[in-house]
Structures are given as structure tokens and as C-alpha cells.
VEXDREN-2710 file (C-alpha; in Angstrom, 1 decimal):
% VEXDREN-2710
k/r/px/py/pz
1/MET/19.4/-20.6/-59.9
2/HIS/16.7/-23.3/-60.0
3/PRO/16.2/-25.5/-63.1
4/LYS/13.6/-24.4/-65.5
5/SER/11.9/-27.8/-64.9
6/ARG/11.4/-27.0/-61.2
7/PRO/10.0/-23.5/-61.0
8/TRP/8.9/-22.2/-57.6
9/VAL/5.3/-22.0/-58.4
10/ASP/5.2/-25.8/-58.6
11/ILE/7.7/-26.5/-55.9
12/ASP/5.3/-28.4/-53.7
13/SER/4.4/-30.8/-56.6
14/THR/7.9/-32.2/-56.5
15/VAL/7.5/-33.9/-53.2
16/THR/3.7/-34.8/-53.0
17/GLU/4.1/-38.1/-54.9
18/GLU/6.8/-39.5/-52.8
19/MET/5.3/-38.0/-49.6
20/ALA/2.0/-39.9/-50.5
21/LYS/3.9/-43.1/-50.7
22/VAL/5.4/-42.7/-47.3
23/VAL/2.0/-42.1/-45.6
24/GLY/-0.1/-44.5/-47.7
25/GLY/-2.3/-41.9/-49.3
26/LEU/-3.4/-41.0/-52.8
27/HIS/-1.5/-38.3/-54.5
28/SER/-4.5/-36.0/-54.3
29/GLU/-4.9/-36.6/-50.6
30/VAL/-1.5/-35.2/-49.5
31/ALA/-0.1/-31.7/-49.5
32/VAL/3.0/-30.0/-48.0
33/MET/2.4/-26.7/-46.3
34/GLY/3.3/-24.7/-43.0
35/THR/4.2/-26.5/-39.9
36/LEU/2.6/-29.1/-37.7
37/THR/0.7/-27.1/-35.1
38/SER/-0.5/-24.5/-37.6
39/ASN/-1.6/-27.3/-39.9
40/LEU/-3.4/-28.9/-37.1
41/HIS/-5.3/-25.7/-36.4
42/PHE/-6.2/-25.3/-40.0
43/LEU/-7.5/-28.9/-40.2
44/MET/-9.4/-28.6/-36.9
45/ALA/-11.0/-25.5/-38.3
46/ALA/-12.4/-27.8/-41.1
47/PHE/-13.1/-30.9/-39.1
48/TYR/-14.0/-29.8/-35.6
49/LYS/-17.6/-28.7/-36.1
50/PRO/-19.0/-28.8/-32.5
51/THR/-22.6/-28.5/-31.6
52/VAL/-24.3/-27.8/-28.2
53/SER/-24.5/-31.5/-27.6
54/ARG/-21.7/-32.8/-29.5
55/PHE/-18.5/-30.9/-28.8
56/LYS/-16.0/-33.0/-26.9
57/ILE/-12.5/-33.8/-28.1
58/ILE/-10.8/-37.1/-27.0
59/LEU/-7.0/-37.1/-26.8
60/GLU/-4.3/-38.9/-24.7
61/ASP/-3.3/-37.5/-21.3
62/LYS/0.0/-35.9/-21.4
63/ALA/-0.2/-35.4/-25.1
64/PHE/2.6/-33.5/-26.8
65/PRO/2.1/-29.9/-25.3
66/SER/1.6/-28.3/-28.7
67/ASP/-1.3/-30.6/-29.6
68/HIS/-2.9/-30.1/-26.1
69/TYR/-2.6/-26.4/-26.6
70/ALA/-4.1/-26.4/-30.1
71/VAL/-7.0/-28.7/-28.9
72/GLU/-7.6/-26.6/-25.8
73/SER/-7.6/-23.4/-27.6
74/GLN/-9.9/-24.7/-30.4
75/ALA/-12.4/-25.7/-27.8
76/CYS/-12.3/-22.2/-26.1
77/TRP/-12.4/-20.5/-29.4
78/HIS/-15.7/-22.3/-30.0
79/GLY/-16.9/-21.1/-26.7
80/PHE/-16.5/-24.2/-24.6
81/SER/-14.3/-24.5/-21.6
82/SER/-11.4/-27.0/-21.7
83/ASP/-12.6/-28.8/-18.6
84/ASP/-15.9/-29.6/-20.3
85/ALA/-14.6/-30.2/-23.9
86/LEU/-11.5/-32.3/-23.3
87/ILE/-11.6/-35.9/-22.5
88/THR/-8.1/-37.3/-21.8
89/ILE/-7.2/-41.0/-21.7
90/SER/-4.6/-42.1/-19.1
91/PRO/-2.7/-45.3/-18.9
92/ARG/-3.8/-48.0/-16.4
93/PRO/-2.2/-47.7/-12.9
94/GLY/1.4/-48.8/-12.9
95/CYS/1.5/-48.6/-16.8
96/TYR/3.3/-46.0/-19.0
97/THR/1.4/-46.7/-22.3
98/LEU/-2.3/-46.8/-23.2
99/ASN/-4.3/-49.9/-23.8
100/THR/-6.4/-50.0/-27.0
101/ASP/-9.3/-51.4/-25.1
102/ASP/-9.3/-48.4/-22.9
103/ILE/-9.3/-46.0/-25.9
104/LEU/-12.2/-47.7/-27.5
105/GLU/-14.1/-47.8/-24.2
106/VAL/-13.6/-44.0/-23.8
107/ILE/-14.8/-43.5/-27.4
108/GLU/-17.9/-45.7/-26.8
109/ASN/-18.8/-44.1/-23.5
110/ASN/-18.7/-40.6/-25.0
111/ARG/-20.1/-41.4/-28.5
112/GLU/-22.9/-39.1/-28.3
113/SER/-21.0/-36.1/-27.1
114/THR/-17.7/-36.5/-29.0
115/ALA/-17.0/-34.4/-32.2
116/LEU/-13.3/-35.3/-32.6
117/VAL/-10.8/-37.9/-31.6
118/LEU/-7.2/-36.7/-32.0
119/LEU/-4.3/-39.1/-31.2
120/PRO/-0.7/-39.5/-32.1
121/GLY/0.4/-42.4/-34.4
122/VAL/3.4/-42.9/-32.2
123/GLN/3.4/-41.3/-28.7
124/TYR/6.3/-38.9/-28.5
125/TYR/7.3/-39.7/-24.8
126/THR/6.9/-43.6/-24.7
127/GLY/7.3/-44.5/-28.3
128/GLN/4.0/-46.4/-28.3
129/LEU/2.6/-47.2/-31.7
130/PHE/-1.2/-47.0/-31.6
131/GLU/-3.5/-49.3/-33.5
132/MET/-4.5/-46.7/-36.0
133/GLU/-6.6/-48.8/-38.1
134/LYS/-8.6/-50.3/-35.5
135/ILE/-9.2/-47.1/-33.6
136/THR/-10.1/-45.2/-36.7
137/LYS/-12.7/-47.8/-37.8
138/PHE/-14.2/-47.8/-34.2
139/ALA/-14.6/-44.1/-34.1
140/LYS/-16.0/-43.7/-37.6
141/GLU/-18.5/-46.4/-37.0
142/ARG/-19.9/-44.1/-34.4
143/GLY/-20.0/-41.0/-36.5
144/ILE/-16.9/-39.4/-34.9
145/VAL/-14.3/-37.6/-36.9
146/ILE/-10.8/-38.8/-36.2
147/GLY/-7.5/-37.1/-36.9
148/TRP/-3.9/-38.3/-36.3
149/ASP/-0.7/-36.4/-35.4
150/LEU/2.0/-38.3/-37.2
151/ALA/5.1/-36.4/-36.1
152/HIS/6.7/-39.6/-34.7
153/ALA/5.2/-42.1/-37.2
154/VAL/5.8/-40.6/-40.7
155/GLY/9.1/-42.2/-42.2
156/ASN/9.2/-44.4/-39.0
157/VAL/6.3/-47.0/-39.5
158/GLU/4.2/-48.2/-42.3
159/LEU/1.1/-46.1/-42.8
160/ARG/-2.0/-46.7/-45.0
161/LEU/-4.1/-43.5/-44.4
162/HIS/-6.2/-44.0/-47.4
163/ASP/-7.0/-47.7/-46.8
164/TRP/-7.7/-47.1/-43.1
165/ASP/-10.2/-44.3/-44.0
166/VAL/-8.4/-41.8/-41.8
167/ASP/-10.3/-38.4/-42.0
168/PHE/-7.3/-36.2/-41.6
169/ALA/-3.7/-36.3/-40.4
170/VAL/-0.8/-33.8/-39.9
171/TRP/3.0/-34.3/-39.6
172/CYS/6.3/-32.5/-39.5
173/SER/9.3/-33.5/-41.6
174/TYR/12.3/-32.9/-39.4
175/LYS/12.2/-36.2/-37.5
176/TYR/12.4/-39.4/-39.5
177/LEU/11.9/-37.5/-42.7
178/ASN/15.2/-35.7/-42.0
179/SER/14.5/-32.2/-43.5
180/GLY/15.8/-30.3/-40.5
181/PRO/14.2/-28.3/-37.5
182/GLY/11.4/-26.2/-38.7
183/GLY/11.1/-28.1/-41.9
184/ILE/7.9/-28.0/-43.9
185/GLY/4.9/-29.9/-42.6
186/GLY/2.4/-32.2/-44.3
187/ILE/-1.3/-32.9/-44.3
188/PHE/-3.5/-35.8/-45.4
189/VAL/-7.2/-35.2/-46.2
190/HIS/-9.1/-38.4/-47.2
191/GLU/-10.7/-38.0/-50.7
192/SER/-14.1/-38.6/-49.0
193/GLN/-13.6/-35.4/-46.9
194/SER/-12.1/-33.1/-49.6
195/LYS/-15.2/-31.0/-49.8
196/GLN/-15.0/-29.9/-46.2
197/SER/-15.4/-26.1/-45.7
198/ARG/-12.0/-24.7/-44.6
199/LEU/-10.0/-21.6/-44.0
200/THR/-8.7/-20.7/-47.5
201/GLY/-5.7/-18.9/-49.1
202/TRP/-4.6/-18.3/-52.6
203/TRP/-2.3/-21.4/-52.8
204/GLY/-5.3/-23.6/-52.4
205/HIS/-6.9/-22.0/-55.5
206/GLU/-6.9/-23.7/-58.9
207/LYS/-3.4/-23.1/-60.5
208/ALA/-4.9/-22.4/-64.0
209/THR/-6.7/-19.2/-62.6
210/ARG/-4.7/-18.5/-59.5
211/PHE/-3.0/-15.5/-60.9
212/ALA/-6.0/-14.1/-62.5
213/MET/-6.6/-12.3/-59.2
214/GLU/-10.4/-12.4/-59.6
215/ASN/-11.0/-13.0/-55.7
216/ASP/-13.4/-15.9/-56.6
217/PHE/-12.0/-18.9/-54.8
218/SER/-12.0/-22.2/-56.7
219/ALA/-10.3/-24.9/-54.6
220/ILE/-7.8/-27.5/-56.0
221/PRO/-9.5/-30.8/-55.6
222/GLY/-8.0/-32.8/-52.6
223/ALA/-5.6/-31.8/-49.9
224/ALA/-3.8/-29.2/-52.0
225/GLY/-7.0/-27.1/-51.7
226/PHE/-6.4/-26.6/-48.0
227/GLN/-3.1/-24.8/-48.7
228/HIS/-2.8/-21.2/-47.9
229/SER/0.3/-19.5/-48.9
230/ASN/3.1/-20.6/-51.3
231/PRO/5.4/-23.0/-49.5
232/SER/9.0/-22.2/-48.8
233/VAL/11.2/-23.3/-51.5
234/LEU/14.2/-23.9/-49.3
235/ALA/12.2/-25.9/-46.9
236/THR/10.5/-28.0/-49.7
237/VAL/13.8/-28.8/-51.5
238/CYS/15.3/-30.0/-48.1
239/LEU/12.4/-32.4/-47.8
240/LEU/12.8/-33.4/-51.5
241/GLY/16.4/-34.4/-50.9
242/SER/15.3/-36.7/-48.1
243/LEU/12.4/-38.2/-50.1
244/ARG/14.6/-39.0/-53.0
245/VAL/16.5/-41.4/-50.5
246/PHE/13.2/-42.8/-49.4
247/ALA/12.4/-43.4/-53.1
248/GLN/15.3/-45.8/-53.3
249/THR/13.5/-48.2/-51.0
250/ASN/10.1/-48.5/-49.5
251/MET/8.5/-48.2/-45.9
252/ARG/7.9/-52.0/-45.6
253/ALA/11.7/-52.7/-46.1
254/LEU/12.7/-49.9/-43.8
255/ARG/10.3/-51.0/-41.1
256/ARG/11.6/-54.6/-41.3
257/LYS/15.2/-53.2/-40.8
258/SER/14.0/-50.9/-38.0
259/ILE/12.4/-53.7/-36.1
260/ASN/15.7/-55.6/-36.2
261/LEU/17.8/-52.6/-35.3
262/THR/15.6/-51.6/-32.3
263/GLY/15.2/-55.3/-31.2
264/TYR/19.1/-55.6/-31.3
265/MET/19.4/-52.3/-29.2
266/GLU/17.0/-53.6/-26.8
267/HIS/18.8/-56.9/-26.3
268/LEU/22.1/-55.2/-25.8
269/LEU/20.7/-52.7/-23.2
270/LEU/19.2/-55.4/-21.1
271/THR/22.1/-57.9/-21.2
272/ASP/24.3/-56.0/-18.8
273/PRO/22.9/-56.4/-15.3
274/GLU/25.3/-53.9/-13.8
275/THR/23.8/-50.9/-15.9
276/SER/20.4/-52.0/-16.8
277/ARG/19.2/-51.9/-13.3
278/TYR/19.5/-48.1/-13.4
279/PHE/16.9/-47.5/-16.1
280/GLU/13.5/-49.0/-17.3
281/ILE/12.5/-49.2/-20.9
282/ILE/9.0/-47.7/-20.9
283/THR/8.3/-48.3/-24.6
284/PRO/6.3/-51.5/-25.5
285/ARG/8.4/-54.7/-25.7
286/ASN/6.3/-56.0/-28.5
287/PRO/7.8/-54.7/-31.8
288/SER/4.3/-54.2/-33.4
289/GLU/3.5/-51.8/-30.6
290/ARG/6.4/-49.3/-31.2
291/GLY/8.5/-47.6/-33.9
292/ALA/12.2/-47.2/-33.9
293/GLN/12.3/-45.4/-30.5
294/LEU/13.1/-46.8/-27.1
295/SER/12.4/-44.5/-24.1
296/LEU/14.7/-45.2/-21.2
297/LEU/13.4/-43.9/-17.7
298/PHE/16.4/-43.6/-15.4
299/ARG/16.6/-43.6/-11.7
300/LYS/16.2/-40.2/-10.1
301/GLY/19.4/-38.0/-10.4
302/ILE/21.5/-39.6/-13.1
303/MET/19.7/-38.9/-16.5
304/GLU/21.4/-35.5/-17.0
305/GLU/24.9/-36.8/-16.4
306/VAL/24.4/-39.8/-18.6
307/TYR/23.1/-37.5/-21.3
308/LYS/26.0/-35.2/-21.0
309/LYS/28.5/-38.2/-21.2
310/LEU/26.8/-39.6/-24.4
311/GLU/26.8/-36.1/-25.9
312/LEU/30.7/-35.9/-25.3
313/SER/31.0/-39.3/-26.9
314/GLY/29.4/-37.8/-30.1
315/ILE/26.0/-39.7/-29.7
316/VAL/23.0/-37.8/-30.5
317/VAL/20.0/-38.8/-28.3
318/ASP/17.2/-36.7/-26.8
319/LYS/16.2/-36.2/-23.2
320/ARG/12.8/-35.4/-21.8
321/GLN/11.9/-34.5/-18.3
322/PRO/11.5/-36.3/-16.1
323/ASP/14.4/-38.6/-16.4
324/VAL/13.9/-40.1/-19.9
325/ILE/16.3/-40.3/-22.7
326/ARG/14.8/-41.3/-26.1
327/VAL/16.9/-43.4/-28.4
328/ALA/16.0/-44.2/-32.0
329/PRO/18.2/-46.1/-34.4
330/THR/17.1/-45.1/-37.9
331/PRO/17.4/-47.7/-40.7
332/LEU/18.2/-45.1/-43.4
333/TYR/21.6/-44.4/-41.9
334/ASN/22.2/-46.3/-38.7
335/THR/23.9/-49.6/-38.6
336/TYR/24.1/-52.6/-36.3
337/GLU/27.6/-51.4/-35.4
338/ASP/26.2/-48.0/-34.5
339/VAL/23.8/-49.9/-32.2
340/PHE/26.5/-51.9/-30.5
341/ASN/28.7/-48.8/-30.0
342/PHE/25.9/-46.9/-28.5
343/SER/25.2/-49.7/-26.0
344/VAL/29.0/-49.7/-25.0
345/LYS/29.0/-45.9/-24.5
346/LEU/25.8/-46.0/-22.7
347/GLN/27.2/-48.5/-20.2
348/GLU/30.2/-46.3/-19.7
349/ALA/28.0/-43.2/-19.2
350/ILE/25.8/-44.9/-16.7
351/SER/28.9/-46.2/-14.8
352/ALA/30.4/-42.7/-14.7
353/ALA/27.2/-41.1/-13.7
354/VAL/26.4/-43.5/-10.9
355/THR/30.0/-43.2/-9.6
356/GLY/29.7/-39.4/-9.6
357/SER/26.3/-39.6/-7.9
358/GLU/27.6/-41.9/-5.2
359/ALA/30.6/-39.6/-4.6
360/ARG/28.4/-36.5/-4.2
361/LEU/26.3/-38.4/-1.6
362/LEU/29.5/-39.0/0.3
363/ASP/30.5/-35.4/0.3
END
């Protein structure tokens, strides 16, 4: 039984204050609801207002598939073909990550026809941290709405969404926010954009008259007015438990430790010439251009075996095709000893995988 001080009808209010601190927003600019892709659709319904001459959406090439599907389907839903509506930004030849100047150039070259820029705070595959403030300012100076997918940024890097004048943002809570797979998502809507027309539901209605059942919608001011249904109590309290830990510190301190942890891991991974020749770190080397994550691109044919060996050692990492293992020491619970032990186990896993691969070639 829940305490009387925390009834289900106000369950989302237990997390919004701390959530706002994590993303650098005002309390009124943040709400928890749904899941990331659904929230992206809802906010695109509010912010993507295409016209005959201004309907294009700029996003990165090889965006996270769900983002790409959402953007593509939104364009088609409004009557535009994805070939005409989507502008994708690719890395320069021989590079894995995007150059900020290239992003700005694409925005500038398409300023008259672009209705929305949607980019990730941290790119899921490479771990690149984008210059959010600079890109946001550049787009808005040209009258273009800009939104951010913060799935891999929230709880990972410092964010100041209000100060950066971000129009909107969405995120999940089961990566660096630790609430578990399928955990409740979050949205940010800048106070200057809170009057946007949107798809509505009863949870976005003023609390004082929500249960009057008069069918006369009166939005809660701010991001909460974009909510639809009552949020899951179980999902919300999972996030609450995590945010209570975040409340014992701050993102600046966590980011400082994160830079040191990831830098230490990078140093260890590259100091063994026998194993480091079997992978390439495709994440930017500059700490200001990445979060906690390092993405290791392995030589063809060994990644799966390396992953299995690490898993058998009790080490949780993530694999992404083709040939990438993502590793992210997290400052809330990982230590320098954890990082050192990982480097040892990775060396052992690579040696075993290479030996096995060479043996198969001889068979």
C-alpha cells in the first residue's frame, strides 16, 4: 500500500523536480509520460507543422531506427514522401562521427525548406556528444524548430535545456537513469513553446477540474499539459528510486568522474599493442565530444566471440552490428577497479577470440 503522502494521482509529481535538475530545465518544462518513440510522435505532432514550401526534416544518417521510423512516418502522415522530406547528414569520408560545421552547413543550405531539425544529444552507435547549444542557437536564428533525442545523454552528460533555448526534447529512463527496460519516458517543452497546439488527453488537464468530467479541456501550464494518460505507478517509482540517488550529487560532479573513468578505460585499452590492434575506438577522443561510452569497432569475425567471453566473465556490455561493442563505465556505480578489471578481461577475450578464429581458418 502506498503512503498517503504519495497517492497515485500525483505520482508523476514525485519525480519531475529531480528530473528537471538532471536535464537543466524548469520544473514546469519537464513531464514524465509514456515511452520515447511515442513521446517523440506526440511532440512532433505539436512541433512539426509543415507547409508546402517548408516541410523538410534534418536528422543524422543512420539515426537510431525508431527515430528514423518516427520521422519518416510523420512526413508521410502529412502527405510528403520520405525521399523529399528527409535530409540526412553523413560523416565525412573516412570518418565515423559528424562534424558540427557540416551540420550547420546543411541547416544553412536548407533553411528556407526545413521545418524541423531532430538530432541526438549523444549518438547511440558512436557515442559522439553533439554541440547542442551551438546547433540549437544556429537553427533557431533561422526560424527552424529544433528537438533532441536525449536517450543516451540524460543522466550521462550535463544538460541545460532551458538556457540553451531548446524547443523540445524526449528521453527514456532505462539507460543512465537506471529505471529498467521499458521504464517511463520524459519530455521537455521550453516555457516559450508551452502554448503549442497538441494532441491532448485527460492527464494534461488541470488537476483541479480533471475529475469533473466536463469534456472542456483546460491544459496544465507547461510540459505537463502535453501528458495523455495517467503514468504507470510502478514505472514512475522505479525512476523515483534512481533519481533519489542522483539527488545525492549533481550532474557536474558525475560528469567530472565520468570523464576520468572513460579516459582511464581508453588509456588501458590502447596500452596493450597485442590486443588493441584488433579494434578501433570510433568514439571521439576528445572528452568534450563524448559521454561515458566508448564504441569499439572490431576486426571482422571476432566481435561475437569477444562479446560471449565478456558475458561469461560477468561483464555487461552491448553489441551492435556490424562488429561494435559499446562500453560505458557509469560514475554512479562503476569504479576505477571495475574499469581495470574490464580491460584485463577484454584482453583475455580478444586473445581467445583471435586464437579461435585462427584455428578455424586452419581447419
